[in-house]
LOVEX-394850 format. One record per residue (C-alpha): y negated, x, z; residue number from 0. Coordinates in steps of 0.25 Angstrom, whole numbers, plus 5000, padded with zeros to 4 digits. Each point is the difference from the previous one (the first is absolute). Example, Ala and Ser with C-alpha at 12.3 -4.5 7.8 and 13.67 -1.06 7.14 Angstrom:
REM LOVEX-394850
ATOM_5018_5049_5031_0
ATOM_4986_5006_4998_1
REM end
This chain:
REM LOVEX-394850
ATOM_4953_5077_4993_0
ATOM_5007_5013_4996_1
ATOM_5009_5000_5012_2
ATOM_5015_4998_5001_3
ATOM_5006_4990_5010_4
ATOM_5005_5009_5012_5
ATOM_5010_4990_5005_6
ATOM_4999_4991_5013_7
ATOM_5002_5000_5015_8
ATOM_5012_4994_5007_9
ATOM_4998_4985_5000_10
ATOM_5013_4993_5003_11
ATOM_5013_5004_5007_12
ATOM_5014_4996_4997_13
ATOM_5007_4996_5013_14
ATOM_5015_4997_5000_15
ATOM_5007_4997_5013_16
ATOM_4989_5006_5008_17
ATOM_5001_5013_4992_18
ATOM_4988_5004_4991_19
ATOM_5008_5004_4987_20
ATOM_4988_5002_4991_21
ATOM_4985_4997_4997_22
ATOM_4991_4996_4988_23
ATOM_4987_5007_4997_24
ATOM_4988_4995_4993_25
ATOM_4985_4998_5000_26
ATOM_4992_4988_5004_27
ATOM_4985_4996_5001_28
ATOM_4994_4989_5008_29
ATOM_4986_4995_4996_30
ATOM_4991_4991_5008_31
ATOM_4992_4989_4994_32
ATOM_4989_5009_4996_33
ATOM_5010_5009_4993_34
ATOM_4999_5011_5010_35
ATOM_5013_5007_5003_36
ATOM_5004_4997_5015_37
ATOM_5014_5006_5000_38
ATOM_5008_5009_4990_39
ATOM_5013_5008_5000_40
ATOM_5005_5010_4989_41
ATOM_4992_5003_4987_42
ATOM_4991_4988_4997_43
ATOM_4990_5007_4991_44
ATOM_5009_5006_4989_45
ATOM_5005_4992_4988_46
ATOM_5013_4992_5000_47
ATOM_5005_4990_4990_48
ATOM_4998_4986_5006_49
ATOM_5010_4994_4990_50
ATOM_4999_4985_5001_51
ATOM_4990_5000_5010_52
ATOM_4990_5002_4989_53
ATOM_5003_4987_4994_54
ATOM_4989_4992_5006_55
ATOM_4990_5010_4994_56
ATOM_5007_4999_4986_57
ATOM_4999_4985_5001_58
ATOM_4985_5001_5002_59
ATOM_4999_5009_4988_60
ATOM_5007_4990_4992_61
ATOM_4991_4989_5004_62
ATOM_4988_5008_4997_63
ATOM_5005_5003_4986_64
ATOM_5002_4985_4997_65
ATOM_5014_4996_5006_66
ATOM_5000_4985_4998_67
ATOM_5007_4995_5012_68
ATOM_4994_4988_5008_69
ATOM_5012_4997_5009_70
ATOM_5000_5009_5012_71
ATOM_5016_5000_5000_72
ATOM_4999_5007_4987_73
ATOM_4990_5010_5005_74
ATOM_5010_5002_5012_75
ATOM_5011_5003_4990_76
ATOM_4992_5010_4993_77
ATOM_4998_5007_5013_78
ATOM_5014_4999_5004_79
ATOM_5013_5008_5002_80
ATOM_5008_4988_4999_81
ATOM_5014_4998_5005_82
ATOM_5006_4994_4987_83
ATOM_5002_4986_5006_84
ATOM_5000_4988_4991_85
ATOM_4986_4996_5002_86
ATOM_4995_5014_4997_87
ATOM_5008_5001_4987_88
ATOM_4995_4986_4996_89
ATOM_4986_5004_5002_90
ATOM_5001_5013_4992_91
ATOM_5006_4992_4989_92
ATOM_4989_4990_5000_93
ATOM_4990_5012_4999_94
ATOM_5007_5006_4988_95
ATOM_5001_4986_4994_96
ATOM_4985_4998_5001_97
ATOM_4998_5013_4993_98
ATOM_5010_4997_4989_99
ATOM_5009_5011_5004_100
ATOM_5014_5002_5005_101
ATOM_5006_5011_5010_102
ATOM_5001_5010_4989_103
ATOM_4985_5002_5000_104
ATOM_5001_5005_5015_105
ATOM_5001_5015_5001_106
ATOM_5006_4999_5014_107
ATOM_5015_5004_5000_108
ATOM_5011_4990_5001_109
ATOM_5004_4999_5015_110
ATOM_5008_4991_5010_111
ATOM_4991_4993_5010_112
ATOM_4995_5008_5012_113
ATOM_5003_4988_5009_114
ATOM_5014_5001_5006_115
ATOM_5003_4985_4999_116
ATOM_4995_4999_4986_117
ATOM_5007_5013_4995_118
ATOM_5013_4995_5006_119
ATOM_4998_4986_4993_120
ATOM_4998_5007_4987_121
ATOM_5013_5009_5001_122
ATOM_5008_4988_5005_123
ATOM_4996_4992_4987_124
ATOM_5004_5012_4992_125
ATOM_4986_5004_4996_126
ATOM_4994_5014_4999_127
ATOM_4986_5007_4999_128
ATOM_4989_4994_4993_129
ATOM_4985_5003_4998_130
ATOM_4995_4987_5006_131
ATOM_5009_5003_5013_132
ATOM_4993_5013_5002_133
ATOM_4991_4999_5012_134
ATOM_4987_5004_4992_135
ATOM_5002_4990_4989_136
ATOM_4989_4992_5005_137
ATOM_4990_5012_4999_138
ATOM_5005_5003_4986_139
ATOM_4998_4986_4996_140
ATOM_4986_5000_5005_141
ATOM_4997_5013_4992_142
ATOM_5005_4993_4987_143
ATOM_4991_4988_5003_144
ATOM_4988_5009_5003_145
ATOM_5002_5008_4987_146
ATOM_5000_4987_4992_147
ATOM_4988_4995_5007_148
ATOM_4992_5013_4998_149
ATOM_5005_5002_4985_150
ATOM_5007_5013_5004_151
ATOM_5014_5004_4993_152
ATOM_5012_4996_5007_153
ATOM_5007_5012_4995_154
ATOM_5000_5011_5010_155
ATOM_4993_4992_5011_156
ATOM_5007_5008_5011_157
ATOM_4994_5013_4995_158
ATOM_4989_5007_5009_159
ATOM_4991_5001_4988_160
ATOM_5001_4986_4996_161
ATOM_4986_4992_5003_162
ATOM_5008_4991_5009_163
ATOM_5005_5011_5009_164
ATOM_4986_5007_5000_165
ATOM_4994_4987_5005_166
ATOM_5011_4999_5011_167
ATOM_4997_5014_5004_168
ATOM_4985_4997_5001_169
ATOM_5004_4989_5010_170
ATOM_5009_5009_5009_171
ATOM_4990_5011_5000_172
ATOM_4988_4990_5003_173
ATOM_5007_4993_5012_174
ATOM_5007_5013_5006_175
ATOM_4987_5008_4998_176
ATOM_5008_5011_4994_177
ATOM_5003_5007_4987_178
ATOM_5014_4999_4997_179
ATOM_5006_5014_5003_180
ATOM_5012_4998_4991_181
ATOM_5006_4990_4990_182
ATOM_5015_4997_5001_183
ATOM_5010_4990_4994_184
ATOM_5004_4989_5009_185
ATOM_5014_4995_5001_186
ATOM_4996_4988_4991_187
ATOM_4994_5010_4989_188
ATOM_4986_4997_5003_189
ATOM_4990_5011_5005_190
ATOM_4999_5003_5015_191
ATOM_4988_5007_5005_192
ATOM_4999_5010_5012_193
ATOM_4990_4996_5011_194
ATOM_5000_5003_5015_195
ATOM_5005_4990_5011_196
ATOM_4986_5000_5005_197
ATOM_4995_4995_4987_198
ATOM_5011_4990_4998_199
ATOM_4997_4994_5014_200
ATOM_4985_4999_4996_201
ATOM_5004_4993_4987_202
ATOM_5007_4989_5008_203
ATOM_4989_4999_5010_204
ATOM_4990_4998_4988_205
ATOM_5010_4990_4994_206
ATOM_4999_4991_5012_207
ATOM_4985_5001_5002_208
ATOM_4997_4998_4985_209
ATOM_4990_4989_5001_210
ATOM_4993_4997_4990_211
ATOM_5007_5008_4990_212
ATOM_5010_4990_4993_213
ATOM_5011_5009_4995_214
ATOM_5005_5007_5013_215
ATOM_4998_4988_5008_216
ATOM_5008_4991_4990_217
ATOM_5011_5011_5001_218
ATOM_5000_5001_5015_219
ATOM_5000_4984_5002_220
ATOM_5011_4998_4989_221
ATOM_5009_5010_5007_222
ATOM_4998_4994_5014_223
ATOM_5001_4986_4995_224
ATOM_5013_5003_4993_225
ATOM_5007_5011_5008_226
ATOM_5014_4995_4995_227
ATOM_4996_5004_4986_228
ATOM_4995_5014_5004_229
ATOM_5013_5004_5006_230
ATOM_5011_4990_5002_231
ATOM_5005_4990_5010_232
ATOM_5005_5011_5009_233
ATOM_4991_5012_4996_234
ATOM_4992_5008_5010_235
ATOM_4986_4998_4995_236
ATOM_5003_4985_4997_237
ATOM_5004_4998_5015_238
ATOM_4988_5008_5005_239
ATOM_4990_4991_4992_240
ATOM_5007_4988_5005_241
ATOM_5000_5004_5014_242
ATOM_4986_5006_5002_243
ATOM_4989_4991_4994_244
ATOM_4991_5006_4991_245
ATOM_5008_5013_4999_246
ATOM_5001_5007_4986_247
ATOM_5013_5008_4998_248
ATOM_5007_5007_4989_249
ATOM_5011_5010_5001_250
ATOM_5003_5011_4990_251
ATOM_5012_5009_4997_252
ATOM_5003_5013_5008_253
ATOM_4996_4994_5013_254
ATOM_4986_4995_4997_255
ATOM_4993_4988_5006_256
ATOM_4985_4996_5001_257
ATOM_4994_4988_5007_258
ATOM_4987_4995_5004_259
ATOM_4994_4989_5009_260
ATOM_4986_4996_4998_261
ATOM_4991_5003_5012_262
ATOM_5011_5008_5006_263
ATOM_5004_5012_4992_264
ATOM_5010_5006_4990_265
ATOM_5013_5009_5001_266
ATOM_5006_5008_4989_267
ATOM_5013_5009_5002_268
ATOM_5011_5007_4993_269
ATOM_5013_5004_5006_270
ATOM_5003_5014_4994_271
ATOM_5015_4998_4997_272
ATOM_4997_4986_4994_273
ATOM_5008_4993_5010_274
ATOM_4996_4985_5001_275
ATOM_5007_4998_5013_276
ATOM_4989_5009_5007_277
ATOM_4988_4994_4993_278
ATOM_4999_4987_5008_279
ATOM_5001_5005_5014_280
ATOM_4990_5010_4997_281
ATOM_4991_4990_4994_282
ATOM_5001_4991_5012_283
ATOM_4996_5011_5009_284
ATOM_4988_5003_4991_285
ATOM_4996_4985_5000_286
ATOM_5001_4999_5015_287
ATOM_4990_5011_5001_288
ATOM_4990_4991_4993_289
ATOM_5004_4989_5010_290
ATOM_5008_4992_4990_291
ATOM_5011_4992_5006_292
ATOM_5010_4989_4995_293
ATOM_5014_4996_5002_294
ATOM_5004_5006_4986_295
ATOM_4995_5014_5005_296
ATOM_5010_4999_5012_297
ATOM_5011_4997_4990_298
ATOM_4996_5013_4992_299
ATOM_4997_5009_5012_300
ATOM_5014_5006_5000_301
ATOM_5011_5000_4989_302
ATOM_5014_4998_5006_303
ATOM_5011_5010_4997_304
ATOM_5015_4994_5000_305
ATOM_5013_5006_5004_306
ATOM_5013_4992_4999_307
ATOM_4991_4988_4995_308
ATOM_4992_4999_5013_309
ATOM_4986_5006_5003_310
ATOM_5001_5014_5007_311
ATOM_4986_5006_4998_312
ATOM_4988_4999_4992_313
ATOM_4989_5007_4991_314
ATOM_4988_5000_5009_315
ATOM_4986_5006_4999_316
ATOM_4996_5012_5007_317
ATOM_4986_5001_4996_318
REM end
């Protein structure tokens, strides 16, 4: 692409006691069911790191390389940024057991659960960071199983030059329709590839319209059938998939989210300062441009601000 992300436009404002005290800038693109952009703001053609919003495409690459998973719940876990709840940790442990491995084989760093309730439970029990609790441990477990199935070395499975990562890159580039503009190191230690928001939205649209290609449809169906595994009991993408039938959604760090609804369209957005609080109100505004409505969207249309323990304002979309 050869272009640097220029930064976005004002997308949300922070209103406290009737006074606008700040704003969040970002970029967002809305595609219709045919993949044609129908609305956009900011820079939607320069590359950004989608972060964990890339996971569905990485899961497709794993399946194509021989990942031996038949339970859709396991496939959802491989595509997940899980909250570290007990059912997540048990499933990660089962995947590692299947491979004859333990947590020491995971390259993702030790961490506390990203889910607030799960994190507090660990701390109350006197626990600390572990690799299995890290929100990408499902993806890394899938990577290890894929390497075993393909006969690839487990050592260095996270390095960009490893045949596993070359296959995952091919899947991301295929579904986004773009060559990766840069390769970085994600928070979990695995590679993250830079593509545009337009490419990311198009990839999600291809995922939900993937008949008769079995791998992408299997990933999309698994995530939508097991949304609580993809995020967690209270996660934004989980609640979206529960509340909007057929919707595929995945968040990424630094204010990224991508969603698609078959026969309707897709959205991808990034909040420039990485603020998660602005992500959902802007997404709701974008989905309503596609005619999507559901009670869960009303819940996310504004994020309340508190003063003295009571609501005194909100983060609300201005795009």
